[in-house]
Residue frames as a rotation matrix with the C-alpha (Angstrom) as fourth column:
MET 1
-0.526 0.748 0.404 65.30
0.849 0.487 0.203 -31.73
-0.045 0.450 -0.892 -62.63
HIS 2
-0.973 0.216 -0.087 63.19
-0.224 -0.968 0.109 -28.91
-0.061 0.126 0.990 -64.08
ILE 3
-0.398 0.912 0.096 59.48
0.774 0.390 -0.499 -28.81
-0.493 -0.125 -0.861 -63.36
ALA 4
-0.815 0.143 0.561 57.58
0.359 -0.635 0.684 -26.88
0.454 0.759 0.467 -66.02
ASP 5
-0.788 0.615 0.008 54.83
-0.472 -0.597 -0.648 -24.47
-0.394 -0.515 0.761 -65.08
GLN 6
-0.779 0.615 0.120 51.37
0.602 0.683 0.413 -25.98
0.172 0.394 -0.903 -65.35
ALA 7
-0.559 0.666 0.494 48.12
-0.337 -0.727 0.598 -24.15
0.757 0.168 0.631 -65.91
THR 8
-0.717 0.401 0.570 45.56
-0.609 0.036 -0.792 -24.14
-0.338 -0.915 0.218 -63.12
VAL 9
-0.584 0.567 -0.580 43.18
-0.114 0.651 0.751 -27.09
0.804 0.505 -0.315 -63.23
LEU 10
-0.166 0.634 0.755 40.04
-0.984 -0.153 -0.087 -27.38
0.061 -0.758 0.649 -61.13
ARG 11
-0.852 -0.256 -0.457 40.18
-0.257 0.965 -0.061 -30.94
0.456 0.065 -0.888 -59.80
VAL 12
-0.507 0.727 -0.462 37.25
0.857 0.483 -0.181 -30.89
0.091 -0.488 -0.868 -57.37
GLU 13
-0.474 0.435 0.765 34.43
0.025 -0.862 0.506 -28.36
0.880 0.259 0.398 -57.70
PRO 14
-0.916 0.233 0.326 32.61
-0.374 -0.204 -0.905 -27.02
-0.144 -0.951 0.274 -54.67
ARG 15
-0.632 0.754 -0.177 29.21
0.594 0.619 0.514 -28.50
0.497 0.219 -0.840 -53.87
ASP 16
0.037 0.763 0.645 25.94
-0.238 -0.621 0.747 -26.96
0.971 -0.181 0.159 -52.76
VAL 17
-0.905 -0.294 -0.308 25.67
0.246 0.229 -0.942 -26.56
0.347 -0.928 -0.135 -48.98
ASN 18
0.166 0.963 0.210 22.47
-0.067 -0.202 0.977 -26.80
0.984 -0.176 0.031 -46.96
VAL 19
-0.852 -0.503 0.148 22.90
-0.143 -0.050 -0.989 -25.77
0.505 -0.863 -0.029 -43.33
SER 20
-0.511 0.645 -0.568 20.58
0.794 0.608 -0.025 -26.96
0.329 -0.463 -0.823 -40.59
SER 21
0.575 0.728 -0.373 19.83
0.817 -0.539 0.207 -23.60
-0.051 -0.424 -0.904 -39.09
VAL 22
0.637 -0.297 0.712 20.75
-0.010 -0.926 -0.378 -19.95
0.771 0.234 -0.592 -39.05
GLY 23
0.693 -0.460 0.555 23.94
-0.716 -0.344 0.608 -19.40
-0.089 -0.819 -0.567 -37.05
ASP 24
0.738 -0.434 0.517 25.65
0.312 0.899 0.308 -22.61
-0.598 -0.066 0.799 -38.17
VAL 25
-0.157 -0.856 -0.492 28.98
-0.490 -0.365 0.792 -22.61
-0.857 0.366 -0.362 -40.02
ALA 26
0.925 0.362 0.117 28.74
-0.049 0.419 -0.907 -23.25
-0.377 0.833 0.405 -43.77
VAL 27
-0.045 -0.998 0.034 31.84
-0.269 0.045 0.962 -24.64
-0.962 0.034 -0.271 -45.53
PHE 28
0.968 0.183 -0.172 32.65
-0.205 0.177 -0.963 -24.62
-0.145 0.967 0.209 -49.25
SER 29
0.085 -0.988 0.127 35.82
-0.239 0.103 0.965 -26.10
-0.967 -0.112 -0.228 -50.72
CYS 30
0.973 0.072 -0.218 37.44
-0.229 0.245 -0.942 -26.60
-0.014 0.967 0.254 -54.11
GLN 31
0.365 -0.874 0.322 40.65
0.294 0.436 0.851 -28.40
-0.884 -0.216 0.416 -55.06
LEU 32
0.946 -0.107 -0.306 42.97
-0.318 -0.494 -0.809 -26.75
-0.065 0.863 -0.502 -57.59
ASP 33
0.428 -0.848 0.312 46.18
0.627 0.527 0.573 -27.99
-0.650 -0.050 0.758 -59.13
GLY 34
0.901 -0.235 0.365 48.88
0.196 -0.528 -0.826 -26.03
0.387 0.816 -0.429 -60.92
ILE 35
0.193 -0.897 -0.397 52.52
0.873 -0.028 0.488 -24.99
-0.449 -0.440 0.778 -60.77
PRO 36
-0.927 -0.343 0.154 53.00
-0.124 -0.109 -0.986 -22.51
0.355 -0.933 0.059 -59.26
THR 37
-0.608 0.723 -0.326 50.18
0.769 0.436 -0.468 -23.16
-0.196 -0.535 -0.821 -56.77
PRO 38
-0.279 0.578 0.767 47.11
0.543 -0.563 0.622 -21.22
0.792 0.590 -0.157 -57.87
ARG 39
-0.989 0.126 -0.072 45.78
-0.026 -0.638 -0.770 -18.23
-0.143 -0.760 0.634 -55.91
THR 40
-0.484 0.875 0.004 42.10
0.781 0.430 0.453 -18.60
0.395 0.222 -0.891 -55.15
HIS 41
-0.930 0.345 0.127 39.40
-0.368 -0.865 -0.341 -15.99
-0.007 -0.364 0.932 -54.70
TRP 42
-0.598 0.801 0.004 35.83
0.779 0.583 -0.233 -16.64
-0.189 -0.136 -0.972 -53.60
TYR 43
-0.904 0.389 0.178 32.84
-0.268 -0.840 0.472 -14.71
0.333 0.379 0.863 -54.91
ARG 44
-0.479 0.877 -0.014 29.27
0.522 0.272 -0.809 -14.34
-0.706 -0.395 -0.588 -53.69
ASP 45
0.777 0.627 0.062 27.16
0.328 -0.318 -0.889 -13.66
-0.538 0.711 -0.453 -56.76
ASN 46
0.623 -0.592 0.512 29.58
0.556 -0.125 -0.822 -11.41
0.550 0.796 0.251 -58.68
ASP 47
0.732 -0.306 0.608 31.15
-0.526 -0.821 0.220 -9.76
0.432 -0.481 -0.763 -55.64
LEU 48
-0.141 -0.875 -0.463 34.64
0.033 0.463 -0.886 -10.67
0.989 -0.140 -0.037 -54.44
ILE 49
0.870 0.389 -0.304 34.53
0.271 0.139 0.953 -11.79
0.412 -0.911 0.016 -50.82
ALA 50
-0.060 -0.847 0.528 36.97
-0.503 -0.431 -0.749 -9.90
0.862 -0.311 -0.400 -48.64
ALA 51
0.823 0.409 -0.393 37.68
0.023 0.669 0.743 -12.47
0.567 -0.621 0.541 -45.97
ALA 52
0.488 -0.649 0.583 39.84
-0.845 -0.184 0.502 -12.88
-0.219 -0.738 -0.639 -42.94
ALA 53
-0.084 -0.611 -0.787 42.67
-0.634 0.642 -0.431 -15.36
0.768 0.463 -0.442 -43.34
ALA 54
-0.527 -0.043 -0.849 42.09
0.533 0.761 -0.370 -16.61
0.661 -0.648 -0.378 -39.81
ALA 55
0.564 0.803 -0.192 39.92
0.624 -0.262 0.736 -15.82
0.541 -0.535 -0.649 -36.83
ASP 56
-0.110 -0.531 0.840 40.92
-0.285 -0.793 -0.539 -12.72
0.952 -0.299 -0.065 -34.88
ASP 57
-0.820 -0.284 -0.497 41.47
0.365 0.410 -0.836 -12.90
0.442 -0.867 -0.232 -31.15
ASP 58
-0.812 0.564 0.148 38.51
-0.513 -0.571 -0.641 -10.67
-0.277 -0.596 0.753 -30.30
ASP 59
-0.689 0.586 0.427 35.04
0.412 0.801 -0.435 -12.18
-0.597 -0.124 -0.793 -30.12
ASP 60
-0.152 0.648 -0.746 33.34
-0.554 -0.681 -0.479 -9.84
-0.819 0.340 0.463 -32.62
ASP 61
0.070 0.257 0.964 31.62
0.452 0.853 -0.260 -12.21
-0.889 0.454 -0.057 -35.09
ASP 62
0.926 0.296 -0.234 31.57
-0.045 -0.530 -0.847 -9.49
-0.375 0.795 -0.477 -37.80
ASP 63
0.235 -0.928 -0.289 35.37
-0.878 -0.331 0.346 -9.69
-0.417 0.173 -0.893 -37.96
VAL 64
-0.771 -0.567 0.290 35.32
-0.435 0.802 0.411 -13.39
-0.465 0.191 -0.864 -38.82
HIS 65
0.284 0.959 0.010 32.14
-0.605 0.187 -0.774 -13.83
-0.744 0.214 0.633 -40.82
TYR 66
0.957 -0.080 -0.280 34.02
-0.199 0.521 -0.830 -15.10
0.212 0.850 0.483 -43.90
VAL 67
0.288 -0.903 0.320 37.23
-0.580 0.101 0.808 -17.07
-0.762 -0.418 -0.494 -43.33
GLN 68
0.888 -0.093 -0.451 39.37
-0.370 0.439 -0.819 -18.41
0.274 0.894 0.355 -46.17
HIS 69
0.163 -0.916 0.367 42.33
-0.648 0.181 0.740 -20.74
-0.744 -0.358 -0.564 -46.03
SER 70
0.805 -0.013 -0.593 44.26
-0.520 0.465 -0.716 -22.74
0.285 0.885 0.368 -48.61
VAL 71
0.093 -0.792 0.604 46.61
-0.635 0.420 0.649 -25.68
-0.767 -0.444 -0.463 -48.21
ASN 72
-0.715 -0.525 0.462 48.22
-0.023 0.678 0.735 -27.57
-0.699 0.515 -0.496 -51.11
GLY 73
-0.949 0.305 -0.078 45.62
-0.117 -0.111 0.987 -26.36
0.292 0.946 0.141 -53.61
LEU 74
-0.243 0.900 -0.362 42.60
0.895 0.352 0.275 -27.04
0.375 -0.257 -0.891 -51.39
SER 75
-0.876 0.024 0.482 40.77
-0.102 -0.986 -0.135 -23.75
0.472 -0.167 0.866 -50.95
VAL 76
-0.355 0.740 -0.571 38.15
0.909 0.417 -0.025 -23.47
0.220 -0.527 -0.821 -48.19
LEU 77
-0.633 0.307 0.711 35.60
-0.278 -0.947 0.162 -20.75
0.723 -0.095 0.685 -47.53
GLU 78
-0.551 0.468 -0.691 33.88
0.821 0.453 -0.348 -20.82
0.150 -0.759 -0.634 -44.14
ILE 79
-0.304 0.558 0.772 30.85
-0.150 -0.828 0.540 -18.67
0.941 0.048 0.336 -43.39
HIS 80
-0.820 -0.071 -0.568 30.59
0.528 0.290 -0.798 -18.21
0.222 -0.954 -0.200 -39.62
ALA 81
-0.570 0.687 -0.451 27.35
0.218 -0.402 -0.889 -17.24
-0.792 -0.605 0.079 -37.87
SER 82
-0.925 0.197 0.325 25.51
0.325 -0.033 0.945 -17.70
0.197 0.980 -0.033 -41.14
SER 83
-0.474 0.815 -0.333 22.23
-0.094 -0.423 -0.901 -15.85
-0.876 -0.396 0.277 -41.62
ASP 84
0.391 0.729 0.562 19.44
0.582 0.278 -0.764 -15.79
-0.713 0.626 -0.316 -44.17
ASP 85
0.748 -0.149 -0.646 21.31
-0.437 -0.844 -0.311 -12.92
-0.499 0.515 -0.697 -45.84
ASP 86
-0.320 -0.946 0.053 24.11
-0.637 0.256 0.727 -15.36
-0.701 0.199 -0.685 -46.72
ALA 87
0.171 0.434 0.885 21.82
0.380 0.799 -0.465 -17.60
-0.909 0.416 -0.028 -48.77
GLY 88
0.690 0.059 -0.721 22.78
-0.575 -0.561 -0.595 -17.40
-0.440 0.825 -0.353 -52.42
TYR 89
0.942 -0.319 0.101 25.38
0.300 0.673 -0.677 -18.46
0.148 0.668 0.729 -54.94
PHE 90
0.519 -0.854 -0.042 29.16
-0.475 -0.329 0.816 -18.76
-0.711 -0.403 -0.576 -54.43
ARG 91
0.950 -0.312 0.010 32.05
0.199 0.579 -0.790 -19.71
0.241 0.753 0.612 -56.71
CYS 92
0.400 -0.895 -0.197 35.80
0.174 -0.137 0.975 -20.08
-0.900 -0.425 0.101 -56.49
GLU 93
0.979 -0.199 0.039 38.08
-0.017 -0.273 -0.962 -18.57
0.202 0.941 -0.271 -59.09
ALA 94
0.555 -0.831 0.029 41.77
0.265 0.209 0.941 -19.30
-0.788 -0.515 0.336 -59.39
SER 95
0.937 -0.347 -0.034 44.79
-0.139 -0.283 -0.949 -18.21
0.320 0.894 -0.313 -61.37
ASN 96
0.413 -0.904 -0.110 48.54
0.474 0.110 0.873 -18.63
-0.778 -0.413 0.474 -61.56
ASN 97
-0.049 -0.472 -0.880 51.09
-0.456 -0.773 0.440 -17.06
-0.888 0.423 -0.178 -63.89
VAL 98
-0.901 -0.252 0.352 50.38
0.150 0.581 0.800 -19.71
-0.406 0.774 -0.486 -66.56
LYS 99
-0.453 0.833 0.318 46.62
0.639 0.055 0.767 -19.37
0.621 0.551 -0.557 -66.85
GLN 100
-0.816 0.031 0.577 44.79
-0.238 -0.928 -0.287 -16.30
0.526 -0.372 0.765 -65.64
SER 101
-0.397 0.748 0.532 41.46
-0.905 -0.219 -0.366 -17.78
-0.157 -0.627 0.763 -64.59
VAL 102
-0.779 0.358 -0.514 39.67
0.186 0.916 0.356 -21.01
0.598 0.182 -0.780 -63.81
VAL 103
-0.525 0.680 0.512 36.12
-0.838 -0.517 -0.172 -20.58
0.148 -0.520 0.841 -62.62
SER 104
-0.957 0.267 0.112 34.09
0.222 0.925 -0.310 -23.25
-0.187 -0.271 -0.944 -60.88
ARG 105
-0.327 0.925 0.195 30.39
0.457 -0.026 0.889 -23.68
0.827 0.380 -0.414 -61.31
SER 106
-0.427 0.272 0.863 28.22
-0.692 -0.713 -0.118 -21.65
0.583 -0.647 0.492 -58.99
VAL 107
-0.582 0.252 -0.774 27.14
0.544 0.828 -0.140 -23.42
0.605 -0.502 -0.618 -55.84
ARG 108
0.063 0.778 0.625 24.29
-0.199 -0.604 0.772 -22.54
0.978 -0.174 0.117 -53.54
LEU 109
-0.972 -0.183 -0.149 24.05
0.124 0.142 -0.982 -21.95
0.201 -0.973 -0.115 -49.81
SER 110
-0.100 0.981 0.166 20.58
-0.335 -0.190 0.923 -22.64
0.937 0.036 0.348 -48.45
PHE 111
-0.785 -0.064 0.616 19.00
-0.620 0.061 -0.783 -23.28
0.012 -0.996 -0.087 -45.07
ASN 112
-0.722 0.611 -0.326 16.70
0.567 0.791 0.229 -26.07
0.398 -0.019 -0.917 -43.97
VAL 113
-0.469 0.668 0.578 13.29
-0.625 -0.713 0.316 -24.66
0.624 -0.213 0.752 -43.32
ALA 114
-0.988 0.142 0.064 11.91
0.040 0.628 -0.777 -26.09
-0.150 -0.765 -0.626 -40.12
SER 115
-0.446 0.895 0.022 8.34
0.223 0.088 0.971 -27.20
0.867 0.438 -0.239 -40.56
SER 116
-0.675 0.286 0.680 5.94
-0.703 -0.528 -0.476 -25.65
0.223 -0.799 0.558 -38.15
PRO 117
-0.900 0.374 0.226 3.68
0.208 0.822 -0.530 -27.92
-0.384 -0.430 -0.817 -36.13
VAL 118
-0.673 0.739 -0.021 0.30
-0.232 -0.185 0.955 -28.50
0.702 0.648 0.297 -37.70
ASN 119
-0.634 0.556 0.537 -2.73
-0.658 -0.024 -0.753 -28.24
-0.406 -0.831 0.381 -35.50
SER 120
-0.761 0.413 -0.501 -4.91
-0.106 0.682 0.723 -31.26
0.641 0.603 -0.475 -35.94
CYS 121
-0.251 0.782 0.571 -8.42
-0.967 -0.182 -0.176 -31.80
-0.033 -0.596 0.802 -34.70
LYS 122
-0.994 -0.064 0.088 -9.59
-0.068 0.997 -0.044 -35.20
-0.085 -0.050 -0.995 -33.61
């Protein structure tokens, strides 16, 4: 049985993420289908994210700030020890040898802003 190559199709787009507080892990994911399995790249604004494939053994958070992994077309981007500097727009882009590029819509990472207590006079 011969399986023909299939262009990359974005089945599930990533969604906006709102993290509770600075330092939390933010997770984006997108599901892609195609034969051969598409290769995925994540971008922040228009910049390609150079990310670790997995956490290193040492405890230096800078080494594992962005972690990417893909399984069966599901591509995940994790942002560890997130900070206000990480707020912004992200997108996944994929390609295989049939179709060069599929781009998802841009999604936003934002942080909940804790409301400060209001002084009230009785």
